[in-house]
N, C-alpha and C positions, 0 to 999 in steps of 0.2 A: 232501224237498228242504229245505235249510237256509233260513233267513230271507233277506230281500233285503238286510239289513245285518248286519255282524258287528262287535262292539265288542271292541277289544283295549285292555288297560290297559298303557300304556307309561310306565314310571317314575311310576306313579300318575296319569297323565293318560289319560282315555278317548279312543281314536281310533275313529271310526265309519267303517268301510269299506263301500261300497255295491257290490252285485253289478253287474258290467259285462258278464259273459258267462256264459251257462249253456246255450249252444247245442250243446255237445258232450255226448254221453251220459256220465254218471258223472263230470262235472267242472264246476267253476265257478270264476270269477275275481272277486275283490273288489279295489276300488281306492279310495285316498284321496290327494288332493293337499292337503297341509297346509303351507302356507307354503313353506319351502325343503326340505321332505321329502316324498317320495312313498312310499306303502305299497302293495305289491301282494301279495295273498294268493291262492294257488292251492290248490285242493283237487281231487285226482284219484284216481279209483279204477280199478284194473285188476281186472276181474271175469272169471273163466274163462267161456268161451263154452259149454263142455260141462259138464253136471251131474257133480259129483264130481271135476272137474279141479282141479289144484292151482295154486299161484302167484297167490293173491289178495293185492292190496296196496292200501294207502291212504296217499297222500302229502299232507302239509300243509306248504306252503312259504310263508314270508314273506320277500319281498325289499324292502329299504329303500334308497332312493337319496337322498343328501343333496347339495344344491346350494349354491353360494355366491350372493352377491347378483347376479352376472352370469349366473346359470343354468348355470354350469359345474359339472360333476359333481365333487364333493369325494371321495365315497366311496360304494361300494355294499356292502351287507352282507346276509347271508341267514341265516335259521334255519329248519330244517326237521326233520321227523320222518317216518319211514316205519313203518307197521305192516304186517307181511307174514306170510303163511302160505305156505310153499313145498311142504309135503307134507301131504296130508290135507285135511279140511274145517276151515274157520275156526271157532274157538270164541271168540266175541266176548267172553264173560265173562273167560276167562283172559287173552286178548290185552289186554283193558282193564287187568287187574291188572298185567301186565308193563309196559305203557305208563305207567301211573300210577307204578309203582316207579321206572322210569328217569327220568321227568320230575322226580320228587321228589329223586332223587339228584343229577341235573344242577343243579337249582335250589340245592341245599345246597352244591354244590361248584363252582359257576360260576366264582368267582374263581380257583380253582386250575386249572381247565380253560383259562380264558382266559390264564393265565400259563404255559401249555404244559406243565403237569404231566401225567404219564401213569403 
């Protein structure tokens, strides 16, 4: 199980989210209300019920809601990633390599992606 808090660095500022739900098997939810911004982090795993079955996945999703001074929602934004094996058994090492490669590429090309380049 992950720790009871998760720290995310947002634009150089650490945000500490606390676990608010871990009652579901293979999932947990973390939350931070930070002034006019709410952070919600969900981590969910889909694990095959049968040994050797395929379709194992791992979802990490961050939802951020921004409010104005009157608590009216200004904007909701999300960022997430899914690590998935659809056929065969999961190889955590190589799946980790692919995840690292993709995250590095996205970080290096974020401005182009957000400018709708494809």
